[in-house]
LUMMINU-116949 format. One record per residue: residue in one letter; residue number from 1; x, y, z of N, C-alpha, C in turn. Coordinates in pm, whole numbers, plus 50000, padded with zeros to 5 digits. Each point is the difference from the previous one (the first is absolute). Layout:
! residues N
A, NUM, X, Y, Z, X, Y, Z, X, Y, Z
...
END
This chain:
! residues 318
M, 1, 50088, 49869, 49992, 49904, 50117, 50003, 50092, 50144, 49989
Y, 2, 50119, 50000, 50090, 50079, 50109, 49986, 50067, 50015, 49866
R, 3, 50028, 49896, 49943, 50046, 50005, 49854, 49896, 50070, 49906
E, 4, 49867, 49950, 50028, 49888, 50066, 49917, 50012, 50150, 50032
F, 5, 50005, 50031, 50123, 49990, 50145, 50050, 50123, 50072, 49916
L, 6, 50103, 49963, 49987, 50120, 50067, 49944, 49964, 50006, 49841
R, 7, 49945, 49887, 49938, 49982, 50006, 49855, 49891, 50100, 49966
D, 8, 49900, 50005, 50109, 49893, 50100, 49953, 50048, 50137, 50032
F, 9, 50076, 50028, 50107, 50051, 50130, 50023, 50076, 50046, 49872
E, 10, 50105, 49905, 49967, 50082, 50064, 49890, 49928, 50032, 49875
R, 11, 49898, 49911, 49974, 49918, 50043, 49866, 49931, 50110, 50027
E, 12, 49934, 50051, 50114, 49920, 50107, 50018, 50101, 50119, 49993
I, 13, 50115, 50009, 50071, 50088, 50108, 50001, 50053, 50029, 49858
K, 14, 49990, 49920, 49915, 50070, 50020, 49852, 49898, 50049, 49907
R, 15, 49886, 50021, 50044, 49884, 50045, 49896, 50053, 50117, 49970
P, 16, 49974, 50061, 49868, 50032, 50127, 49950, 49938, 50128, 50080
E, 17, 49888, 49960, 50045, 49929, 50121, 50069, 50059, 50046, 50146
V, 18, 50085, 49898, 50047, 50051, 50020, 50134, 50137, 50083, 49983
E, 19, 49990, 50128, 50050, 50106, 50105, 49984, 50099, 49989, 50120
I, 20, 49974, 49937, 50111, 50111, 49994, 50109, 50078, 49869, 49968
D, 21, 50135, 50007, 50033, 50078, 49879, 49985, 49999, 49927, 50155
Y, 22, 49930, 49880, 49977, 49995, 49919, 50109, 50107, 49886, 50026
S, 23, 50091, 50005, 49905, 50094, 49892, 49977, 50090, 49979, 50131
D, 24, 50025, 50095, 50072, 50065, 49972, 50142, 49927, 49920, 50081
D, 25, 49869, 50031, 50003, 49895, 49922, 50092, 50014, 49856, 49945
L, 26, 49995, 49979, 49864, 49995, 49854, 49960, 50129, 49932, 50044
V, 27, 50131, 50072, 49978, 50110, 49923, 50055, 50004, 49977, 50139
E, 28, 49937, 50087, 50079, 50007, 49985, 50158, 49897, 49871, 50010
F, 29, 49885, 49995, 49946, 49904, 49880, 50011, 50074, 49892, 49966
M, 30, 50078, 49990, 49891, 50059, 49878, 49946, 50108, 49948, 50086
R, 31, 50062, 50082, 50098, 50102, 49961, 50075, 49948, 49901, 50108
F, 32, 49865, 50011, 50025, 49951, 49903, 50104, 49965, 49861, 49924
L, 33, 49986, 49991, 49875, 49969, 49882, 49937, 50125, 49883, 50023
Q, 34, 50115, 50053, 49988, 50126, 49928, 49995, 49985, 49891, 50119
P, 35, 49989, 50048, 50125, 50007, 49912, 50104, 49883, 49893, 49990
M, 36, 49906, 50040, 49951, 49870, 49910, 50000, 50027, 49893, 49891
E, 37, 50069, 50044, 49882, 50030, 49888, 49905, 50115, 49909, 50058
Y, 38, 50089, 50056, 50070, 50104, 49912, 50050, 49932, 49896, 50086
A, 39, 49892, 50044, 50081, 49945, 49914, 50105, 49909, 49903, 49954
E, 40, 49939, 50023, 49887, 49897, 49915, 49946, 50029, 49861, 49991
P, 41, 50111, 49956, 49931, 50049, 49871, 49983, 50041, 49933, 50119
L, 42, 50027, 50080, 50112, 50079, 49938, 50115, 49887, 49955, 50116
L, 43, 49865, 50051, 49979, 49909, 49986, 50092, 49977, 49843, 50004
T, 44, 50021, 49914, 49903, 49954, 49875, 50026, 50126, 49917, 50054
N, 45, 50114, 50061, 50028, 50103, 49930, 50053, 50019, 50004, 50155
P, 46, 49972, 49923, 50068, 50007, 50013, 50150, 50115, 50051, 50048
A, 47, 50116, 49985, 49941, 50140, 50033, 50045, 50019, 50136, 49978
R, 48, 49937, 50066, 49889, 50007, 50137, 49978, 49874, 50078, 50017
R, 49, 49914, 49956, 50074, 49871, 50083, 50014, 49997, 50123, 50077
A, 50, 50077, 49998, 50117, 50038, 50115, 50072, 50078, 50089, 49916
E, 51, 50073, 49962, 49919, 50086, 50097, 49912, 49872, 50079, 49915
A, 52, 49910, 49917, 49932, 49898, 50063, 49919, 49934, 50082, 50058
F, 53, 49943, 49976, 50123, 49929, 50083, 50082, 50054, 50130, 50027
G, 54, 50144, 50003, 50032, 50060, 50116, 50006, 50014, 50082, 49896
M, 55, 49990, 49952, 49881, 50009, 50066, 49874, 49854, 50062, 49980
L, 56, 49875, 49932, 50035, 49887, 50050, 49988, 49978, 50109, 50085
R, 57, 50057, 49986, 50139, 49982, 50135, 50085, 50057, 50113, 49923
E, 58, 50113, 49994, 49928, 50053, 50110, 49940, 49898, 50050, 49883
G, 59, 49943, 49895, 49936, 49926, 50034, 49860, 49859, 50065, 50044
V, 60, 49959, 49959, 50126, 49850, 50053, 50033, 50014, 50145, 50060
K, 61, 50132, 50072, 50001, 50006, 50125, 50050, 49951, 50081, 49903
F, 62, 49974, 49966, 49874, 49940, 50086, 49902, 49877, 50055, 50045
S, 63, 49927, 49946, 50091, 49872, 50036, 50043, 50017, 50120, 50084
S, 64, 50101, 50003, 50091, 50021, 50122, 50069, 50053, 50116, 49917
Y, 65, 50067, 49971, 49886, 50040, 50100, 49918, 49901, 50058, 49910
I, 66, 49920, 49921, 49936, 49883, 50048, 49931, 49910, 50090, 50084
W, 67, 49955, 49946, 50118, 49901, 50048, 50086, 50056, 50092, 50109
G, 68, 50133, 50045, 49986, 50075, 50078, 50092, 49978, 50148, 49985
R, 69, 50082, 50075, 50069, 49986, 50151, 50012, 50015, 50039, 49840
K, 70, 50096, 49955, 49936, 50051, 50063, 49865, 49877, 50030, 49925
Y, 71, 49906, 49912, 49974, 49891, 50004, 49907, 49897, 50084, 50057
E, 72, 49983, 49996, 50139, 49897, 50080, 50068, 50026, 50135, 49981
E, 73, 50139, 50048, 50017, 50043, 50142, 49979, 50007, 50041, 49846
L, 74, 50009, 49913, 49932, 49996, 50031, 49838, 49841, 50000, 49957
G, 75, 49927, 49971, 50077, 49874, 50021, 49964, 49932, 49908, 49918
A, 76, 50041, 49862, 50000, 49945, 49896, 49944, 49858, 49957, 50030
A, 77, 49956, 50058, 50114, 49852, 49968, 50026, 49904, 50106, 49929
D, 78, 50054, 50090, 49935, 49940, 50094, 49927, 49914, 49930, 49881
P, 79, 49870, 50018, 49980, 49929, 49944, 49883, 50061, 50041, 49868
S, 80, 50074, 50095, 50001, 50046, 50050, 49866, 50145, 49942, 49980
D, 81, 50045, 49925, 50105, 50142, 49942, 49971, 50000, 49873, 49933
L, 82, 50107, 49971, 49927, 49991, 49877, 49913, 50004, 49880, 50089
F, 83, 50074, 50004, 50115, 49985, 49887, 50093, 49865, 49977, 50059
Y, 84, 49922, 50092, 50019, 49868, 49987, 50045, 49916, 49938, 49882
K, 85, 50019, 50042, 49894, 49909, 49953, 49866, 50038, 49865, 49987
L, 86, 50123, 49943, 50033, 50031, 49865, 49999, 49966, 49912, 50108
G, 87, 49948, 50071, 50114, 49940, 49904, 50102, 50055, 50030, 50139
Y, 88, 50105, 50095, 49997, 50058, 50024, 50125, 49905, 50069, 50110
R, 89, 50009, 49941, 50131, 49920, 50070, 50097, 50089, 50008, 50115
E, 90, 49978, 50099, 50105, 50095, 50030, 50106, 49968, 49868, 50083
D, 91, 49889, 49944, 50029, 49990, 49864, 50066, 50012, 49904, 49893
K, 92, 50124, 49906, 50006, 50018, 49908, 49895, 49903, 49903, 49976
T, 93, 49919, 49964, 50122, 49904, 49897, 49986, 49870, 50053, 49913
Q, 94, 50008, 50135, 49965, 49895, 50050, 49930, 50044, 50022, 49872
S, 95, 50126, 49977, 49955, 50055, 50015, 49865, 49929, 49905, 49909
I, 96, 50001, 50040, 49873, 49927, 49925, 49898, 50096, 49980, 49871
G, 97, 49941, 49932, 49903, 50094, 49996, 49870, 50135, 49959, 50015
I, 98, 50088, 50075, 49942, 50142, 49982, 50008, 50050, 49984, 50130
F, 99, 49984, 50105, 50079, 50034, 50002, 50151, 49924, 49907, 50096
G, 100, 49872, 49945, 49931, 49923, 49894, 50091, 50098, 49880, 49986
K, 101, 50059, 49968, 49896, 50079, 49869, 49970, 50125, 50014, 50099
A, 102, 50074, 50129, 49995, 50097, 50014, 50110, 49966, 49972, 50131
S, 103, 49883, 50048, 50043, 49965, 49993, 50142, 49973, 49855, 50031
L, 104, 49934, 49937, 49901, 49957, 49846, 50025, 50142, 49921, 50011
A, 105, 50092, 50028, 49907, 50119, 49938, 49999, 50083, 50003, 50157
S, 106, 49993, 50133, 50045, 50051, 50030, 50124, 49947, 49918, 50104
S, 107, 49859, 49995, 49997, 49919, 49929, 50109, 50045, 49846, 49995
L, 108, 49994, 49952, 49881, 50026, 49854, 49991, 50143, 49970, 50045
I, 109, 50094, 50057, 49970, 50143, 49999, 50038, 50007, 49994, 50162
S, 110, 49930, 50115, 50038, 50008, 50001, 50151, 49929, 49905, 50074
L, 111, 49910, 49951, 49935, 49926, 49863, 50052, 50060, 49908, 50010
M, 112, 50100, 49958, 49879, 50086, 49891, 49985, 50104, 49997, 50116
L, 113, 50052, 50137, 50013, 50109, 50015, 50106, 49957, 49967, 50120
T, 114, 49864, 50035, 50026, 49951, 49970, 50161, 49961, 49858, 50014
T, 115, 49999, 49907, 49885, 49967, 49867, 50044, 50133, 49922, 50041
I, 116, 50123, 50066, 49958, 50125, 49934, 50020, 50084, 50058, 50127
N, 117, 49986, 50141, 50003, 50085, 50071, 50110, 49942, 49974, 50133
K, 118, 50050, 49921, 50076, 49948, 49972, 50138, 49983, 50119, 50106
E, 119, 50060, 50119, 49967, 50007, 50103, 50077, 49893, 50113, 49936
S, 120, 49941, 49974, 49900, 49916, 50109, 49909, 49862, 50012, 50078
V, 121, 49954, 50123, 49961, 49871, 50029, 50061, 49911, 50026, 49866
L, 122, 49870, 49944, 50006, 49921, 50027, 49895, 49890, 50090, 50031
Y, 123, 49975, 50119, 49926, 49885, 50090, 50034, 49905, 49982, 49888
L, 124, 49874, 49989, 50024, 49903, 49989, 49905, 49922, 50128, 49986
N, 125, 50037, 50111, 50038, 49970, 50135, 49952, 50107, 50093, 50056
D, 126, 49997, 50139, 49945, 50083, 50085, 50026, 49961, 50105, 50111
E, 127, 49883, 49971, 50063, 49961, 50112, 50097, 50090, 49991, 50118
P, 128, 50015, 50124, 50063, 50104, 50007, 50111, 49972, 49906, 50121
D, 129, 49859, 49980, 50026, 49963, 49903, 50104, 49977, 49873, 49974
S, 130, 50035, 49947, 49876, 49978, 49872, 49967, 50073, 49890, 50073
R, 131, 49946, 49892, 50021, 50064, 49872, 50070, 50078, 49963, 49917
S, 132, 50115, 49939, 50032, 50093, 49923, 49912, 50013, 49845, 50066
V, 133, 50058, 49916, 49902, 50018, 49867, 50040, 50124, 49950, 49972
M, 134, 50035, 49913, 50067, 50158, 49946, 49982, 49998, 49899, 49896
R, 135, 50053, 50009, 49891, 50004, 49896, 49891, 49868, 49970, 49939
W, 136, 49985, 49920, 49905, 49897, 49970, 49933, 49960, 49863, 50023
T, 137, 49912, 49984, 50097, 49962, 49880, 50083, 49849, 49978, 49982
Y, 138, 49950, 49876, 50013, 49854, 49968, 49984, 49950, 50076, 50107
E, 139, 50041, 49997, 50133, 49945, 50044, 50117, 49990, 50161, 49989
S, 140, 50100, 50070, 49942, 49989, 50150, 50008, 49916, 50048, 49880
I, 141, 49987, 49938, 49904, 49906, 50023, 49889, 49867, 49985, 50022
F, 142, 49953, 49879, 50072, 49861, 49956, 50009, 49945, 50053, 50149
F, 143, 50094, 50019, 50072, 49946, 50036, 50170, 50051, 50129, 50039
D, 144, 50083, 50071, 49938, 50031, 50143, 50046, 49901, 50093, 49954
D, 145, 49945, 50092, 50072, 49890, 50097, 49972, 50060, 50121, 49936
L, 146, 50034, 49996, 49864, 50053, 50121, 49947, 49892, 50081, 49925
P, 147, 50018, 50124, 50001, 49879, 50081, 49957, 49976, 49996, 49847
F, 148, 50116, 49959, 49929, 49985, 49996, 49848, 50016, 49864, 49948
N, 149, 49984, 49895, 50110, 50028, 49878, 49937, 49906, 49944, 49920
R, 150, 50020, 49980, 49867, 49896, 49959, 49909, 49970, 49854, 49998
I, 151, 50107, 49916, 50096, 49946, 49847, 49986, 49896, 49983, 50105
P, 152, 49876, 49919, 49928, 49881, 50007, 50097, 50034, 49905, 50107
P, 153, 49926, 50012, 50120, 50030, 49919, 50132, 49943, 49876, 49982
I, 154, 50049, 49911, 50045, 49976, 49857, 49999, 49909, 49966, 50112
R, 155, 49896, 49925, 49992, 49915, 49961, 50112, 49993, 49835, 50020
F, 156, 50041, 49966, 50088, 50028, 49858, 50028, 49878, 49925, 50060
P, 157, 49976, 49883, 49975, 49897, 49927, 50077, 50013, 50000, 50160
T, 158, 49908, 49977, 50056, 50001, 50019, 50145, 50082, 49867, 50072
H, 159, 50000, 49895, 49912, 50088, 49902, 50033, 50073, 49953, 49896
L, 160, 50141, 49985, 50042, 50097, 49937, 49894, 50048, 49884, 50049
P, 161, 50030, 49880, 49921, 50052, 49891, 50031, 50133, 49993, 50046
T, 162, 50053, 49939, 50102, 50129, 49995, 50035, 50100, 49958, 49896
C, 163, 50116, 50063, 49989, 50110, 49955, 49901, 50039, 49841, 50010
P, 164, 49998, 49958, 49882, 50053, 49852, 49994, 50122, 49959, 50060
P, 165, 50027, 49881, 50058, 50131, 49984, 50064, 50102, 49988, 49892
R, 166, 50110, 49995, 50045, 50121, 49982, 49907, 49992, 49854, 49932
N, 167, 50041, 49989, 49878, 50005, 49891, 49923, 50152, 49931, 50023
E, 168, 49998, 49903, 50091, 50122, 49924, 50024, 50028, 49910, 49894
D, 169, 49912, 49967, 49918, 50011, 49888, 49888, 50070, 50062, 49900
N, 170, 50120, 49947, 49943, 50069, 50046, 49883, 49955, 49947, 49869
M, 171, 49898, 49906, 50007, 49928, 49953, 49871, 49944, 50127, 49922
D, 172, 50005, 49985, 49874, 49943, 50106, 49908, 50042, 50140, 50007
E, 173, 50118, 50011, 50074, 50059, 50137, 50015, 50043, 50041, 49866
V, 174, 49999, 50144, 49979, 50043, 50060, 49873, 50123, 50090, 50020
W, 175, 50089, 49961, 49927, 50152, 50089, 50015, 49968, 50137, 49923
S, 176, 50073, 50090, 50031, 50007, 50140, 49940, 50031, 49968, 49855
G, 177, 49921, 50063, 49914, 50017, 49995, 49855, 49920, 49895, 49936
R, 178, 49938, 49914, 50079, 49879, 49905, 49951, 49887, 50050, 50001
E, 179, 49895, 49941, 49921, 49872, 50037, 49980, 49902, 49960, 50127
I, 180, 49916, 50097, 50060, 49928, 49981, 50086, 49863, 49918, 49958
P, 181, 49965, 49886, 50066, 49907, 49904, 49935, 49861, 50036, 50054
V, 182, 49994, 50055, 50123, 49867, 50028, 50075, 49995, 50137, 50048
T, 183, 49875, 50068, 49974, 49978, 50136, 50052, 49990, 49986, 50151
G, 184, 50061, 50076, 50061, 49982, 50021, 50161, 50115, 50070, 50066
I, 185, 50018, 49970, 50110, 50117, 50051, 50097, 50097, 49903, 50016
W, 186, 50103, 50054, 49960, 50136, 49906, 50014, 50103, 50071, 50099
E, 187, 50072, 49919, 50065, 50095, 50044, 50097, 50142, 49958, 49954
P, 188, 50091, 50084, 50002, 50154, 49976, 49978, 50073, 49934, 50074
W, 189, 50063, 49870, 49995, 50094, 49954, 50087, 50144, 50015, 49952
A, 190, 50087, 50052, 50070, 50126, 50015, 49969, 50091, 49870, 49974
I, 191, 50095, 50013, 49909, 50082, 49868, 49973, 50054, 49948, 50146
D, 192, 50049, 50096, 50057, 50062, 49970, 50141, 49882, 49962, 50099
P, 193, 49999, 49876, 50041, 49886, 49938, 50088, 50005, 50078, 50137
K, 194, 50124, 50071, 50054, 49998, 50086, 50118, 49915, 50115, 49994
I, 195, 49971, 50048, 49863, 49926, 50143, 49997, 49867, 49970, 50006
G, 196, 49940, 49881, 49926, 49852, 49973, 50005, 49920, 50086, 49908
V, 197, 49866, 50005, 50050, 49912, 50076, 49909, 50012, 50153, 50015
R, 198, 49951, 50068, 49890, 50017, 50139, 50002, 49842, 50062, 49949
C, 199, 50021, 50120, 49966, 49873, 50069, 49972, 49919, 49940, 49877
P, 200, 49870, 49958, 50010, 49940, 49939, 49897, 49951, 50110, 49887
N, 201, 49953, 49940, 49886, 49965, 50078, 49885, 49883, 49921, 49946
Y, 202, 49922, 50096, 49917, 49883, 49946, 49924, 50038, 49986, 49859
Y, 203, 49972, 49878, 49948, 50035, 49992, 49859, 49876, 49939, 49911
L, 204, 49997, 50028, 49884, 49889, 49942, 49915, 50060, 49884, 49927
A, 205, 49916, 49912, 49964, 50061, 49877, 49937, 50044, 50043, 49867
G, 206, 50136, 49964, 49967, 50071, 50047, 49867, 50087, 50099, 50026
D, 207, 50017, 50074, 50127, 50092, 50092, 50034, 50144, 49929, 50010
I, 208, 50109, 50062, 49986, 50126, 49959, 50024, 50040, 50019, 50152
A, 209, 50049, 49909, 50078, 50032, 50028, 50129, 50113, 50075, 50006
S, 210, 49998, 50104, 50083, 50104, 50103, 49999, 50114, 49959, 50093
Q, 211, 50103, 50066, 50002, 50108, 49987, 50099, 49948, 50083, 50118
Y, 212, 50077, 49987, 50121, 49957, 50067, 50113, 50100, 50116, 50033
Q, 213, 49938, 50129, 50023, 50101, 50098, 50039, 50024, 49993, 50148
I, 214, 50109, 49993, 50040, 50041, 50002, 50144, 49969, 50130, 50054
E, 215, 49944, 50012, 50098, 49936, 50119, 50076, 50118, 50093, 50038
G, 216, 49983, 50128, 49947, 50084, 50094, 50032, 50117, 50025, 49896
T, 217, 49995, 49898, 49882, 50116, 50002, 49919, 49934, 49998, 49850
D, 218, 50090, 50010, 49915, 49968, 49979, 49846, 50027, 49847, 49948
T, 219, 50046, 49919, 50104, 50055, 49875, 49959, 49881, 49896, 49996
L, 220, 50003, 49932, 49870, 49876, 49899, 49974, 50075, 49857, 49998
E, 221, 49913, 49907, 50045, 50042, 49869, 50022, 49890, 49890, 49947
D, 222, 50049, 49894, 49962, 49893, 49895, 49957, 49958, 49950, 50117
V, 223, 49858, 49967, 50005, 49930, 49924, 50115, 49903, 49902, 49950
R, 224, 49949, 49920, 50092, 49909, 49899, 49969, 49862, 50046, 50029
W, 225, 49914, 50013, 49917, 49861, 50052, 50030, 49905, 49873, 50039
R, 226, 49932, 50012, 50111, 49907, 49891, 50028, 49850, 50044, 50017
L, 227, 49910, 49954, 49954, 49854, 50052, 49994, 49955, 49958, 50147
I, 228, 49941, 50115, 50073, 49935, 49979, 50121, 49836, 50029, 50002
W, 229, 49963, 50077, 49880, 49852, 50028, 49979, 49962, 50011, 49851
K, 230, 49910, 49913, 49966, 49951, 49976, 49873, 49884, 50106, 49978
D, 231, 50002, 50080, 49899, 49895, 50106, 49980, 49901, 49924, 49912
L, 232, 49884, 49984, 50074, 49873, 49949, 49920, 49889, 50099, 49995
R, 233, 50023, 50123, 50026, 49903, 50074, 50010, 49916, 50070, 49863
Y, 234, 50084, 49987, 49897, 49948, 50064, 49867, 49972, 49891, 49888
P, 235, 49962, 49893, 50022, 49968, 49904, 49885, 49904, 50044, 49918
S, 236, 49880, 50080, 50034, 49903, 50048, 49913, 50042, 50140, 49929
G, 237, 50114, 50056, 50052, 50036, 50115, 49945, 49909, 50125, 50056
Q, 238, 49927, 49964, 50103, 49922, 50103, 50069, 50062, 50018, 50147
T, 239, 49989, 50147, 50054, 50055, 50032, 50117, 49940, 49927, 50116
P, 240, 50060, 49955, 50091, 49948, 49926, 50129, 49908, 50081, 50064
V, 241, 49905, 49949, 50063, 49909, 50089, 50078, 50068, 50063, 50102
E, 242, 50094, 49944, 50058, 50079, 50077, 50116, 50079, 50113, 49956
E, 243, 50019, 50005, 49859, 50098, 50116, 49951, 49892, 50115, 49933
D, 244, 49884, 49979, 50007, 49904, 50095, 49910, 50011, 50154, 50032
D, 245, 50042, 50022, 50143, 50026, 50146, 50031, 50143, 50030, 50018
Y, 246, 50106, 49914, 49936, 50134, 50057, 50016, 50025, 50123, 49951
F, 247, 49932, 50034, 49872, 50018, 50126, 49935, 49860, 50050, 49958
A, 248, 49923, 50012, 50103, 49871, 50033, 49970, 49971, 50119, 49960
P, 249, 49898, 50048, 49900, 50008, 50145, 49946, 49949, 50101, 50101
A, 250, 50046, 50112, 49977, 49945, 50097, 50121, 49856, 50009, 49995
P, 251, 49948, 50036, 50093, 49839, 50015, 50026, 49935, 50086, 49887
S, 252, 50099, 50120, 49963, 49939, 50091, 49906, 50015, 49946, 49833
A, 253, 50072, 49889, 50007, 50007, 49950, 49865, 49914, 49878, 49961
N, 254, 49892, 49979, 50090, 49901, 49903, 49970, 49897, 50022, 49905
L, 255, 49985, 50117, 49958, 49911, 50044, 49901, 49837, 49978, 50051
N, 256, 50006, 49973, 50122, 49848, 49984, 50077, 49942, 49865, 49932
A, 257, 50089, 49927, 49965, 49937, 49856, 49926, 50058, 49888, 50073
P, 258, 49927, 49899, 50026, 50054, 49862, 50046, 50104, 49950, 49907
V, 259, 50092, 49955, 50039, 50103, 49926, 49925, 49963, 49852, 49993
V, 260, 49983, 49954, 49875, 49944, 49844, 49998, 50134, 49913, 49947
R, 261, 50082, 50050, 49932, 50122, 49923, 49952, 50107, 50088, 49982
Q, 262, 50131, 49924, 50025, 50125, 50092, 49988, 50102, 49918, 49915
A, 263, 50082, 50053, 49955, 50114, 49953, 49909, 50118, 50065, 50001
R, 264, 50108, 49937, 49987, 50118, 50080, 49984, 50071, 50007, 49857
P, 265, 50085, 50090, 49976, 50050, 50006, 49852, 50080, 49882, 49955
G, 266, 49965, 49966, 49886, 50063, 49865, 49948, 49924, 49888, 50019
E, 267, 49886, 50006, 50080, 49913, 49889, 50014, 49886, 50001, 49902
V, 268, 49931, 49893, 49979, 49899, 49989, 49921, 49874, 50056, 50051
C, 269, 49928, 50090, 49918, 49890, 50061, 50047, 49878, 49885, 50037
P, 270, 49959, 49987, 50136, 49904, 49910, 50018, 49855, 50027, 49972
E, 271, 49958, 50128, 49963, 49882, 50026, 49962, 49984, 50117, 49929
S, 272, 49917, 50010, 49900, 49995, 50127, 49923, 49936, 50109, 50065
G, 273, 50046, 50132, 49959, 49931, 50114, 50067, 50108, 50114, 50009
E, 274, 49960, 50097, 50085, 50094, 50127, 50010, 50066, 49974, 50129
W, 275, 50135, 50009, 49996, 50096, 49964, 50094, 50072, 50148, 50043
Y, 276, 50025, 50011, 50123, 50073, 50140, 50041, 50110, 49952, 50103
A, 277, 50102, 50082, 49992, 50115, 49977, 50081, 50014, 50125, 50098
P, 278, 49980, 50001, 50116, 50024, 50118, 50095, 50138, 50056, 49993
H, 279, 50107, 49916, 49987, 50135, 50046, 50013, 50051, 50041, 49857
L, 280, 49911, 50005, 49902, 50020, 50060, 49868, 49901, 50120, 49972
N, 281, 49965, 50075, 50113, 49915, 50117, 50004, 49868, 49961, 49946
N, 282, 49959, 49879, 50039, 49855, 49953, 49968, 49992, 49977, 49847
R, 283, 50106, 49974, 49937, 49994, 49979, 49841, 49900, 49884, 49982
T, 284, 49913, 50010, 49913, 49912, 49897, 49968, 50014, 49952, 49849
F, 285, 49987, 49866, 49998, 50010, 49930, 49867, 49872, 49898, 49987
R, 286, 49940, 49982, 49869, 49923, 49896, 49982, 50069, 49877, 49957
M, 287, 49987, 49906, 50071, 50078, 49862, 49978, 49880, 49898, 49951
S, 288, 50059, 49916, 49936, 49916, 49871, 49975, 50075, 49866, 50077
T, 289, 49899, 49918, 50028, 50053, 49860, 50060, 50108, 49951, 49916
G, 290, 50110, 49954, 50062, 50108, 49947, 49929, 50109, 50102, 49957
E, 291, 49974, 50120, 49989, 50105, 50079, 49969, 50097, 50037, 50109
I, 292, 50124, 50038, 49981, 50096, 50026, 50099, 49987, 50141, 50063
M, 293, 50001, 49998, 50126, 49985, 50146, 50066, 50119, 50077, 49987
P, 294, 49980, 50122, 49957, 50132, 50079, 49968, 50063, 50044, 50128
G, 295, 50123, 50036, 49972, 50100, 50040, 50118, 50015, 50155, 50011
P, 296, 50085, 50039, 50092, 50119, 49939, 50053, 49970, 49939, 50133
E, 297, 50071, 49909, 50044, 49976, 49929, 50144, 50001, 50085, 50099
F, 298, 50091, 50108, 49992, 50008, 50098, 50130, 49974, 50140, 49945
A, 299, 49951, 50093, 50076, 49996, 50136, 49962, 50058, 50076, 50113
S, 300, 50018, 50124, 50002, 50069, 50068, 50114, 49927, 49985, 50135
T, 301, 49878, 49979, 49992, 49921, 50001, 50143, 49981, 49865, 50047
G, 302, 50038, 49887, 49912, 49984, 49858, 50050, 49982, 49908, 49895
A, 303, 49982, 49854, 50046, 49969, 49907, 49888, 49878, 50028, 49934
V, 304, 50011, 49969, 49878, 49861, 50029, 49897, 49904, 49882, 50014
I, 305, 49865, 50011, 50042, 49918, 49910, 49987, 49880, 50049, 49937
W, 306, 49941, 49928, 49901, 49888, 50029, 49919, 49863, 49950, 50073
Y, 307, 49916, 50083, 50020, 49860, 49974, 50052, 49886, 50006, 49915
L, 308, 49910, 49901, 49995, 49888, 50002, 49896, 49888, 50085, 50056
K, 309, 49955, 50093, 49910, 49896, 50083, 50040, 49878, 49903, 49999
P, 310, 49908, 50020, 50106, 49865, 49919, 49997, 49914, 50061, 49889
R, 311, 49926, 49921, 49939, 49908, 50028, 49907, 49865, 50074, 50077
P, 312, 49934, 50091, 49938, 49887, 50073, 50063, 49896, 49903, 50069
D, 313, 49978, 49875, 49932, 49908, 49907, 50021, 50065, 49901, 50113
S, 314, 50118, 50010, 50031, 50045, 49901, 50077, 49982, 50004, 50152
G, 315, 49927, 50110, 50033, 49965, 50017, 50146, 50140, 50001, 50077
S, 316, 49969, 49954, 50119, 50129, 50013, 50104, 50071, 49850, 50025
T, 317, 49970, 49917, 49903, 50059, 49853, 50001, 50143, 50014, 49997
L, 318, 50087, 49953, 50067, 50147, 49990, 49992, 50042, 49856, 49947
END
């Protein structure tokens, strides 16, 4: 995306009607591309990943350069300025067009850095009183109450079954790099028997069993994955009853109509009629039985679920 930003910017400033020479700005912006390009091929190499992320930290500094004092003082937020016409806004999260690409590139790189850097802090908005969370973790995203957290809250059933015991049997274990045969929760056992079991993972049948990343390091090692829980919840392709309200639509989005059927993007439409998706601004489609429900799977406000509007003569039957 940063490369796209540079290409777009270069094309726009070279138009004949542009009277100001912006070549120095282009050269400065390109300076930040070099560490990104050096880092890119190293990201998949565990031995050089720390080096790669160091380069990305240098590259992402383009964000503070573009949205720093220099362009504020030069009046880039003036609607008559070329930068503004190309999408520059003082608040980078509000930038659009060319500069919207640069803003998103900055956010994605920052997020990537946060997943690896054990000391990093993730801010989900720029307000002075915003709460912050340490690292990018399941707990911090889904359970920290952040003012602008766009991740929908998860509501769990009243009763959750206990975690299955460790699988002491090494029959049917799957080594790292081999194909997972059964969908479910698998736990990794280290090659060294003194280490024993480690943090489990959820795999779909057909996934390739991963290596295990040793806590607090970038070191990966082969492990033996053992199944502790086979997932049989979705044989029909429908959401289990106990998960119906995990990502329930907001009360204001129910269109004052009872929901009779639901389906997710990519699934086969179970019934002809008008379907709407609360997390896609209540977008409505007329679908026929057997058609594939449209995507995307996720929107900025949560997982996309399509709900069938009841027909006028259907009464209140669910």
